[in-house]
BALOBA-1460 file (C-alpha; in Angstrom, 3 decimals):
// residues 319
<rec num="1" residu="x" x="87.601" y="97.914" z="179.661"/>
<rec num="2" residu="x" x="89.882" y="97.088" z="182.581"/>
<rec num="3" residu="x" x="91.736" y="93.741" z="182.419"/>
<rec num="4" residu="x" x="91.702" y="91.365" z="185.387"/>
<rec num="5" residu="x" x="94.840" y="90.893" z="187.379"/>
<rec num="6" residu="x" x="96.586" y="87.507" z="187.186"/>
<rec num="7" residu="x" x="95.859" y="86.754" z="190.893"/>
<rec num="8" residu="x" x="92.159" y="87.370" z="190.350"/>
<rec num="9" residu="x" x="92.145" y="85.070" z="187.315"/>
<rec num="10" residu="x" x="93.714" y="82.167" z="189.288"/>
<rec num="11" residu="x" x="91.229" y="82.579" z="192.178"/>
<rec num="12" residu="x" x="88.334" y="82.563" z="189.731"/>
<rec num="13" residu="x" x="89.558" y="79.288" z="188.200"/>
<rec num="14" residu="x" x="89.610" y="77.618" z="191.618"/>
<rec num="15" residu="x" x="86.101" y="78.855" z="192.458"/>
<rec num="16" residu="x" x="84.774" y="77.579" z="189.138"/>
<rec num="17" residu="x" x="86.413" y="74.186" z="189.716"/>
<rec num="18" residu="x" x="84.852" y="73.827" z="193.184"/>
<rec num="19" residu="x" x="81.490" y="74.890" z="191.800"/>
<rec num="20" residu="x" x="81.668" y="72.290" z="189.038"/>
<rec num="21" residu="x" x="82.738" y="69.606" z="191.445"/>
<rec num="22" residu="x" x="79.745" y="70.375" z="193.673"/>
<rec num="23" residu="x" x="77.375" y="70.245" z="190.692"/>
<rec num="24" residu="x" x="78.883" y="66.944" z="189.535"/>
<rec num="25" residu="x" x="78.379" y="65.430" z="193.003"/>
<rec num="26" residu="x" x="74.756" y="66.523" z="192.971"/>
<rec num="27" residu="x" x="74.330" y="65.020" z="189.507"/>
<rec num="28" residu="x" x="75.713" y="61.652" z="190.670"/>
<rec num="29" residu="x" x="73.358" y="61.635" z="193.641"/>
<rec num="30" residu="x" x="70.412" y="62.447" z="191.373"/>
<rec num="31" residu="x" x="71.316" y="59.629" z="188.976"/>
<rec num="32" residu="x" x="71.562" y="57.207" z="191.855"/>
<rec num="33" residu="x" x="68.048" y="58.190" z="192.961"/>
<rec num="34" residu="x" x="66.505" y="57.589" z="189.503"/>
<rec num="35" residu="x" x="64.159" y="54.564" z="189.349"/>
<rec num="36" residu="x" x="65.039" y="51.668" z="187.030"/>
<rec num="37" residu="x" x="63.894" y="52.214" z="183.413"/>
<rec num="38" residu="x" x="64.095" y="56.031" z="183.607"/>
<rec num="39" residu="x" x="66.165" y="57.625" z="180.769"/>
<rec num="40" residu="x" x="69.434" y="59.136" z="181.857"/>
<rec num="41" residu="x" x="70.272" y="62.557" z="180.378"/>
<rec num="42" residu="x" x="73.042" y="62.522" z="177.782"/>
<rec num="43" residu="x" x="75.264" y="64.829" z="179.776"/>
<rec num="44" residu="x" x="75.057" y="62.547" z="182.828"/>
<rec num="45" residu="x" x="76.446" y="59.565" z="180.829"/>
<rec num="46" residu="x" x="79.877" y="61.167" z="180.745"/>
<rec num="47" residu="x" x="82.267" y="60.366" z="183.528"/>
<rec num="48" residu="x" x="82.400" y="63.067" z="186.146"/>
<rec num="49" residu="x" x="86.105" y="63.667" z="185.698"/>
<rec num="50" residu="x" x="85.788" y="64.103" z="181.940"/>
<rec num="51" residu="x" x="82.880" y="66.523" z="182.317"/>
<rec num="52" residu="x" x="84.807" y="68.520" z="184.837"/>
<rec num="53" residu="x" x="87.918" y="68.623" z="182.654"/>
<rec num="54" residu="x" x="86.022" y="69.762" z="179.530"/>
<rec num="55" residu="x" x="84.129" y="72.403" z="181.441"/>
<rec num="56" residu="x" x="87.343" y="73.516" z="183.085"/>
<rec num="57" residu="x" x="89.045" y="73.804" z="179.672"/>
<rec num="58" residu="x" x="86.202" y="75.874" z="178.294"/>
<rec num="59" residu="x" x="86.321" y="78.239" z="181.250"/>
<rec num="60" residu="x" x="90.114" y="78.399" z="181.084"/>
<rec num="61" residu="x" x="89.966" y="79.356" z="177.399"/>
<rec num="62" residu="x" x="87.515" y="82.103" z="178.145"/>
<rec num="63" residu="x" x="89.699" y="83.464" z="180.924"/>
<rec num="64" residu="x" x="92.900" y="83.306" z="178.871"/>
<rec num="65" residu="x" x="91.182" y="85.200" z="176.035"/>
<rec num="66" residu="x" x="90.837" y="88.110" z="178.418"/>
<rec num="67" residu="x" x="94.639" y="88.405" z="178.867"/>
<rec num="68" residu="x" x="96.109" y="90.941" z="176.361"/>
<rec num="69" residu="x" x="98.763" y="89.640" z="174.001"/>
<rec num="70" residu="x" x="101.690" y="92.061" z="173.402"/>
<rec num="71" residu="x" x="103.142" y="92.393" z="169.858"/>
<rec num="72" residu="x" x="106.457" y="90.737" z="169.150"/>
<rec num="73" residu="x" x="109.562" y="92.961" z="169.203"/>
<rec num="74" residu="x" x="111.025" y="93.705" z="165.728"/>
<rec num="75" residu="x" x="114.259" y="91.962" z="164.814"/>
<rec num="76" residu="x" x="117.567" y="93.946" z="164.540"/>
<rec num="77" residu="x" x="117.343" y="93.792" z="160.741"/>
<rec num="78" residu="x" x="113.839" y="95.272" z="160.788"/>
<rec num="79" residu="x" x="115.023" y="98.070" z="163.083"/>
<rec num="80" residu="x" x="117.883" y="98.988" z="160.710"/>
<rec num="81" residu="x" x="115.570" y="98.836" z="157.691"/>
<rec num="82" residu="x" x="113.027" y="101.139" z="159.359"/>
<rec num="83" residu="x" x="115.749" y="103.659" z="160.243"/>
<rec num="84" residu="x" x="117.127" y="103.654" z="156.665"/>
<rec num="85" residu="x" x="113.672" y="104.298" z="155.241"/>
<rec num="86" residu="x" x="113.035" y="107.126" z="157.724"/>
<rec num="87" residu="x" x="116.367" y="108.838" z="156.946"/>
<rec num="88" residu="x" x="115.800" y="108.482" z="153.179"/>
<rec num="89" residu="x" x="112.390" y="110.117" z="153.409"/>
<rec num="90" residu="x" x="113.865" y="112.945" z="155.494"/>
<rec num="91" residu="x" x="116.608" y="113.599" z="152.906"/>
<rec num="92" residu="x" x="114.032" y="113.628" z="150.114"/>
<rec num="93" residu="x" x="112.019" y="116.303" z="151.905"/>
<rec num="94" residu="x" x="115.096" y="118.431" z="152.665"/>
<rec num="95" residu="x" x="116.389" y="118.087" z="149.077"/>
<rec num="96" residu="x" x="113.042" y="119.080" z="147.609"/>
<rec num="97" residu="x" x="112.759" y="122.263" z="149.714"/>
<rec num="98" residu="x" x="116.409" y="123.182" z="148.972"/>
<rec num="99" residu="x" x="115.771" y="122.863" z="145.240"/>
<rec num="100" residu="x" x="112.428" y="124.658" z="145.365"/>
<rec num="101" residu="x" x="113.558" y="127.679" z="147.403"/>
<rec num="102" residu="x" x="117.218" y="127.823" z="146.351"/>
<rec num="103" residu="x" x="118.344" y="126.290" z="143.060"/>
<rec num="104" residu="x" x="115.091" y="126.767" z="141.145"/>
<rec num="105" residu="x" x="115.151" y="130.542" z="141.681"/>
<rec num="106" residu="x" x="118.806" y="130.721" z="140.606"/>
<rec num="107" residu="x" x="118.153" y="128.744" z="137.418"/>
<rec num="108" residu="x" x="115.221" y="130.985" z="136.490"/>
<rec num="109" residu="x" x="116.133" y="134.539" z="137.570"/>
<rec num="110" residu="x" x="113.357" y="137.063" z="137.210"/>
<rec num="111" residu="x" x="113.578" y="139.188" z="134.103"/>
<rec num="112" residu="x" x="114.161" y="142.864" z="134.660"/>
<rec num="113" residu="x" x="111.070" y="144.800" z="133.846"/>
<rec num="114" residu="x" x="111.400" y="148.068" z="131.951"/>
<rec num="115" residu="x" x="108.647" y="150.621" z="132.275"/>
<rec num="116" residu="x" x="107.342" y="151.793" z="128.892"/>
<rec num="117" residu="x" x="109.158" y="154.973" z="127.931"/>
<rec num="118" residu="x" x="111.981" y="154.358" z="130.404"/>
<rec num="119" residu="x" x="115.476" y="154.937" z="129.014"/>
<rec num="120" residu="x" x="118.335" y="152.539" z="129.676"/>
<rec num="121" residu="x" x="121.398" y="154.351" z="131.023"/>
<rec num="122" residu="x" x="124.428" y="153.709" z="128.769"/>
<rec num="123" residu="x" x="127.481" y="152.147" z="130.403"/>
<rec num="124" residu="x" x="130.009" y="153.860" z="128.135"/>
<rec num="125" residu="x" x="130.837" y="150.570" z="126.386"/>
<rec num="126" residu="x" x="129.614" y="148.891" z="123.231"/>
<rec num="127" residu="x" x="128.811" y="145.173" z="123.237"/>
<rec num="128" residu="x" x="128.865" y="143.329" z="119.926"/>
<rec num="129" residu="x" x="125.632" y="141.502" z="119.200"/>
<rec num="130" residu="x" x="125.676" y="137.786" z="119.950"/>
<rec num="131" residu="x" x="129.058" y="137.981" z="121.722"/>
<rec num="132" residu="x" x="130.344" y="138.702" z="125.188"/>
<rec num="133" residu="x" x="133.278" y="140.833" z="123.983"/>
<rec num="134" residu="x" x="133.208" y="144.382" z="125.353"/>
<rec num="135" residu="x" x="134.379" y="147.082" z="122.943"/>
<rec num="136" residu="x" x="135.353" y="150.500" z="124.400"/>
<rec num="137" residu="x" x="133.863" y="153.533" z="122.726"/>
<rec num="138" residu="x" x="136.009" y="155.076" z="120.015"/>
<rec num="139" residu="x" x="137.733" y="158.311" z="121.080"/>
<rec num="140" residu="x" x="137.622" y="159.701" z="117.535"/>
<rec num="141" residu="x" x="135.048" y="159.396" z="114.770"/>
<rec num="142" residu="x" x="135.983" y="156.807" z="112.142"/>
<rec num="143" residu="x" x="134.754" y="155.835" z="108.693"/>
<rec num="144" residu="x" x="135.074" y="152.078" z="109.151"/>
<rec num="145" residu="x" x="136.240" y="149.365" z="111.559"/>
<rec num="146" residu="x" x="138.516" y="146.387" z="110.921"/>
<rec num="147" residu="x" x="138.963" y="143.502" z="113.380"/>
<rec num="148" residu="x" x="142.275" y="141.695" z="113.639"/>
<rec num="149" residu="x" x="141.696" y="138.248" z="115.194"/>
<rec num="150" residu="x" x="144.720" y="136.575" z="116.744"/>
<rec num="151" residu="x" x="145.498" y="133.581" z="118.943"/>
<rec num="152" residu="x" x="149.248" y="134.204" z="119.309"/>
<rec num="153" residu="x" x="151.736" y="137.131" z="119.002"/>
<rec num="154" residu="x" x="153.105" y="135.670" z="115.743"/>
<rec num="155" residu="x" x="149.709" y="136.121" z="114.084"/>
<rec num="156" residu="x" x="149.700" y="139.816" z="115.054"/>
<rec num="157" residu="x" x="153.052" y="140.500" z="113.351"/>
<rec num="158" residu="x" x="151.657" y="139.145" z="110.063"/>
<rec num="159" residu="x" x="148.016" y="140.280" z="110.320"/>
<rec num="160" residu="x" x="148.723" y="143.945" z="111.080"/>
<rec num="161" residu="x" x="150.755" y="144.517" z="107.871"/>
<rec num="162" residu="x" x="147.957" y="142.822" z="105.920"/>
<rec num="163" residu="x" x="145.417" y="145.345" z="107.205"/>
<rec num="164" residu="x" x="147.815" y="148.245" z="106.567"/>
<rec num="165" residu="x" x="148.187" y="146.968" z="102.998"/>
<rec num="166" residu="x" x="144.458" y="147.179" z="102.304"/>
<rec num="167" residu="x" x="143.056" y="149.971" z="100.168"/>
<rec num="168" residu="x" x="140.688" y="152.315" z="102.009"/>
<rec num="169" residu="x" x="139.007" y="155.529" z="100.972"/>
<rec num="170" residu="x" x="141.472" y="158.378" z="100.771"/>
<rec num="171" residu="x" x="141.599" y="160.802" z="103.705"/>
<rec num="172" residu="x" x="139.645" y="158.427" z="105.962"/>
<rec num="173" residu="x" x="140.075" y="156.937" z="109.421"/>
<rec num="174" residu="x" x="139.634" y="153.203" z="110.021"/>
<rec num="175" residu="x" x="139.486" y="151.831" z="113.544"/>
<rec num="176" residu="x" x="141.484" y="148.646" z="114.262"/>
<rec num="177" residu="x" x="140.266" y="146.173" z="116.925"/>
<rec num="178" residu="x" x="142.715" y="143.460" z="117.947"/>
<rec num="179" residu="x" x="140.699" y="140.545" z="119.291"/>
<rec num="180" residu="x" x="142.367" y="137.836" z="121.348"/>
<rec num="181" residu="x" x="140.420" y="134.714" z="120.342"/>
<rec num="182" residu="x" x="141.916" y="132.644" z="123.161"/>
<rec num="183" residu="x" x="140.758" y="135.028" z="125.911"/>
<rec num="184" residu="x" x="137.763" y="136.363" z="123.957"/>
<rec num="185" residu="x" x="138.521" y="140.055" z="124.498"/>
<rec num="186" residu="x" x="139.770" y="143.239" z="122.797"/>
<rec num="187" residu="x" x="143.374" y="144.145" z="123.614"/>
<rec num="188" residu="x" x="144.123" y="147.283" z="125.627"/>
<rec num="189" residu="x" x="147.108" y="149.618" z="125.233"/>
<rec num="190" residu="x" x="149.322" y="147.693" z="127.646"/>
<rec num="191" residu="x" x="148.672" y="144.395" z="125.847"/>
<rec num="192" residu="x" x="149.218" y="146.060" z="122.473"/>
<rec num="193" residu="x" x="152.690" y="147.250" z="123.551"/>
<rec num="194" residu="x" x="153.490" y="143.823" z="124.993"/>
<rec num="195" residu="x" x="152.347" y="142.164" z="121.773"/>
<rec num="196" residu="x" x="154.828" y="144.194" z="119.700"/>
<rec num="197" residu="x" x="157.577" y="144.274" z="122.360"/>
<rec num="198" residu="x" x="157.391" y="148.020" z="122.944"/>
<rec num="199" residu="x" x="159.385" y="149.002" z="126.040"/>
<rec num="200" residu="x" x="158.168" y="151.971" z="128.077"/>
<rec num="201" residu="x" x="159.578" y="153.828" z="131.108"/>
<rec num="202" residu="x" x="158.423" y="152.583" z="134.475"/>
<rec num="203" residu="x" x="154.982" y="153.961" z="135.301"/>
<rec num="204" residu="x" x="154.372" y="155.331" z="131.796"/>
<rec num="205" residu="x" x="151.288" y="153.206" z="131.095"/>
<rec num="206" residu="x" x="149.831" y="154.125" z="134.497"/>
<rec num="207" residu="x" x="149.488" y="157.696" z="133.260"/>
<rec num="208" residu="x" x="147.102" y="156.613" z="130.474"/>
<rec num="209" residu="x" x="143.752" y="154.825" z="130.338"/>
<rec num="210" residu="x" x="144.226" y="151.276" z="129.032"/>
<rec num="211" residu="x" x="141.130" y="151.541" z="126.798"/>
<rec num="212" residu="x" x="142.584" y="153.149" z="123.693"/>
<rec num="213" residu="x" x="141.544" y="153.681" z="120.071"/>
<rec num="214" residu="x" x="143.903" y="152.179" z="117.497"/>
<rec num="215" residu="x" x="143.379" y="153.560" z="113.998"/>
<rec num="216" residu="x" x="144.727" y="153.825" z="110.461"/>
<rec num="217" residu="x" x="144.774" y="157.107" z="108.585"/>
<rec num="218" residu="x" x="144.509" y="156.405" z="104.874"/>
<rec num="219" residu="x" x="146.226" y="159.000" z="102.699"/>
<rec num="220" residu="x" x="146.846" y="158.947" z="98.974"/>
<rec num="221" residu="x" x="150.395" y="157.687" z="99.384"/>
<rec num="222" residu="x" x="150.127" y="155.135" z="102.253"/>
<rec num="223" residu="x" x="148.227" y="153.987" z="105.331"/>
<rec num="224" residu="x" x="149.698" y="155.127" z="108.663"/>
<rec num="225" residu="x" x="149.005" y="153.693" z="112.121"/>
<rec num="226" residu="x" x="148.170" y="155.730" z="115.225"/>
<rec num="227" residu="x" x="146.275" y="155.628" z="118.511"/>
<rec num="228" residu="x" x="144.505" y="157.914" z="120.964"/>
<rec num="229" residu="x" x="144.202" y="157.388" z="124.728"/>
<rec num="230" residu="x" x="142.758" y="159.359" z="127.621"/>
<rec num="231" residu="x" x="145.299" y="160.945" z="129.981"/>
<rec num="232" residu="x" x="145.055" y="160.134" z="133.699"/>
<rec num="233" residu="x" x="148.120" y="162.086" z="134.893"/>
<rec num="234" residu="x" x="149.224" y="164.852" z="132.503"/>
<rec num="235" residu="x" x="152.205" y="166.149" z="134.514"/>
<rec num="236" residu="x" x="153.484" y="162.643" z="135.123"/>
<rec num="237" residu="x" x="153.030" y="161.793" z="131.440"/>
<rec num="238" residu="x" x="155.102" y="164.812" z="130.324"/>
<rec num="239" residu="x" x="157.963" y="163.767" z="132.585"/>
<rec num="240" residu="x" x="157.756" y="160.147" z="131.401"/>
<rec num="241" residu="x" x="157.856" y="161.201" z="127.715"/>
<rec num="242" residu="x" x="160.855" y="163.471" z="128.275"/>
<rec num="243" residu="x" x="162.759" y="160.590" z="129.856"/>
<rec num="244" residu="x" x="161.655" y="158.169" z="127.121"/>
<rec num="245" residu="x" x="162.649" y="160.225" z="124.048"/>
<rec num="246" residu="x" x="166.376" y="159.236" z="124.070"/>
<rec num="247" residu="x" x="165.511" y="155.512" z="123.813"/>
<rec num="248" residu="x" x="162.077" y="155.631" z="122.149"/>
<rec num="249" residu="x" x="163.365" y="154.688" z="118.673"/>
<rec num="250" residu="x" x="165.202" y="151.652" z="120.038"/>
<rec num="251" residu="x" x="162.331" y="150.663" z="122.374"/>
<rec num="252" residu="x" x="159.807" y="150.663" z="119.487"/>
<rec num="253" residu="x" x="162.066" y="148.930" z="116.943"/>
<rec num="254" residu="x" x="160.065" y="145.653" z="116.828"/>
<rec num="255" residu="x" x="156.798" y="147.467" z="116.134"/>
<rec num="256" residu="x" x="158.210" y="149.793" z="113.463"/>
<rec num="257" residu="x" x="159.933" y="146.910" z="111.703"/>
<rec num="258" residu="x" x="156.480" y="145.311" z="111.281"/>
<rec num="259" residu="x" x="155.148" y="148.653" z="110.038"/>
<rec num="260" residu="x" x="157.835" y="148.888" z="107.325"/>
<rec num="261" residu="x" x="160.746" y="150.825" z="108.840"/>
<rec num="262" residu="x" x="163.757" y="150.677" z="106.483"/>
<rec num="263" residu="x" x="166.536" y="152.304" z="108.491"/>
<rec num="264" residu="x" x="167.572" y="154.420" z="111.464"/>
<rec num="265" residu="x" x="166.446" y="158.032" z="111.914"/>
<rec num="266" residu="x" x="168.749" y="160.507" z="110.077"/>
<rec num="267" residu="x" x="168.323" y="162.862" z="113.045"/>
<rec num="268" residu="x" x="168.520" y="160.898" z="116.275"/>
<rec num="269" residu="x" x="166.635" y="163.325" z="118.493"/>
<rec num="270" residu="x" x="163.062" y="164.618" z="118.664"/>
<rec num="271" residu="x" x="162.077" y="167.982" z="117.272"/>
<rec num="272" residu="x" x="159.001" y="170.154" z="117.813"/>
<rec num="273" residu="x" x="156.384" y="171.162" z="115.252"/>
<rec num="274" residu="x" x="153.094" y="173.028" z="115.618"/>
<rec num="275" residu="x" x="149.712" y="172.807" z="113.930"/>
<rec num="276" residu="x" x="146.796" y="175.161" z="114.644"/>
<rec num="277" residu="x" x="148.284" y="176.193" z="117.952"/>
<rec num="278" residu="x" x="148.971" y="172.632" z="119.111"/>
<rec num="279" residu="x" x="152.588" y="171.499" z="119.274"/>
<rec num="280" residu="x" x="153.788" y="167.944" z="118.764"/>
<rec num="281" residu="x" x="157.124" y="166.168" z="118.991"/>
<rec num="282" residu="x" x="158.452" y="163.998" z="116.156"/>
<rec num="283" residu="x" x="161.354" y="161.948" z="114.811"/>
<rec num="284" residu="x" x="161.526" y="160.762" z="111.184"/>
<rec num="285" residu="x" x="162.506" y="157.370" z="109.718"/>
<rec num="286" residu="x" x="162.904" y="156.283" z="106.126"/>
<rec num="287" residu="x" x="160.836" y="155.963" z="103.941"/>
<rec num="288" residu="x" x="159.279" y="159.415" z="103.574"/>
<rec num="289" residu="x" x="156.396" y="160.614" z="105.735"/>
<rec num="290" residu="x" x="157.136" y="158.009" z="108.374"/>
<rec num="291" residu="x" x="158.251" y="158.223" z="112.004"/>
<rec num="292" residu="x" x="157.105" y="158.775" z="115.595"/>
<rec num="293" residu="x" x="154.859" y="161.744" z="116.392"/>
<rec num="294" residu="x" x="153.124" y="162.426" z="119.696"/>
<rec num="295" residu="x" x="151.080" y="165.237" z="121.167"/>
<rec num="296" residu="x" x="148.643" y="166.069" z="123.983"/>
<rec num="297" residu="x" x="145.348" y="167.787" z="123.260"/>
<rec num="298" residu="x" x="143.151" y="168.535" z="126.265"/>
<rec num="299" residu="x" x="142.749" y="165.139" z="127.980"/>
<rec num="300" residu="x" x="143.947" y="163.048" z="124.997"/>
<rec num="301" residu="x" x="147.367" y="161.598" z="124.230"/>
<rec num="302" residu="x" x="147.858" y="161.239" z="120.457"/>
<rec num="303" residu="x" x="150.507" y="159.009" z="118.883"/>
<rec num="304" residu="x" x="150.912" y="158.556" z="115.109"/>
<rec num="305" residu="x" x="153.491" y="157.264" z="112.622"/>
<rec num="306" residu="x" x="153.508" y="160.285" z="110.337"/>
<rec num="307" residu="x" x="153.246" y="164.073" z="110.511"/>
<rec num="308" residu="x" x="150.350" y="164.062" z="108.046"/>
<rec num="309" residu="x" x="148.234" y="161.668" z="110.152"/>
<rec num="310" residu="x" x="148.994" y="163.802" z="113.249"/>
<rec num="311" residu="x" x="147.648" y="166.954" z="111.595"/>
<rec num="312" residu="x" x="144.584" y="165.069" z="110.369"/>
<rec num="313" residu="x" x="143.677" y="163.734" z="113.796"/>
<rec num="314" residu="x" x="144.213" y="167.181" z="115.323"/>
<rec num="315" residu="x" x="141.807" y="168.553" z="112.729"/>
<rec num="316" residu="x" x="139.229" y="165.924" z="113.658"/>
<rec num="317" residu="x" x="139.444" y="166.627" z="117.384"/>
<rec num="318" residu="x" x="139.328" y="170.447" z="117.049"/>
<rec num="319" residu="x" x="136.404" y="170.628" z="114.637"/>
């Protein structure tokens, strides 16, 4: 429905007023012409001015009801409140979709499905059950494994002799794992040398794989320590060992003191021995059957603290 313009409404009011005035004049003339004793209508008893005013008010109210009333403008506070509510709702929607499509999938990663009969490819490392510690595969077969748990270097210097003092089956190999409880890991060759203050020529450890196998060979007389490591650079390792021999006894003094060394080597230089076609270099310390022995067999570097344990490990690797 189209609303009337304000000019049209004013003109209509004037026309209605003139019309009412004309009707009132006619009513007065009619009343004047009534004969005495005739009943006057109730509406005609009202004064003309009052009738006109009431009728004009009624018509004015009807006309004003046709004019549309516009809603009041919101106050500044209401505007701010509406904006806050709108922004809050927007953030809730954005946060929900971010959680649903992003965080929820990260918190619940899909499990890897394994087809029945499918084999899992080994990684070349053993993981102890219930722990996150990675244990490298042993380079030689052993009869048992002992774990030496330490939190500081001082603990290693006391714990290693305790393990060496244990009684194991004769003619057996026992693997030793040194576990750093603070860092929750198994020590490599470099950390083992650092732990016992073994000094090596520059670049020596780069010629060997850091994952090594530390072991004890248990003979009838005593337990002797040794290790095996994979060679990365054989020619470079030979040169490094030749340059290290003159100072090797002094550079390993801290370690051999822990192992029970009782004095300096009677012969201060390394000599060569051979077993089943494999040669090894050695230097002897007191007590008997004790010293530094090292050899290279294929891709393995072997290091023991007695000639007997060297021959036994060579037997094991050539079987």
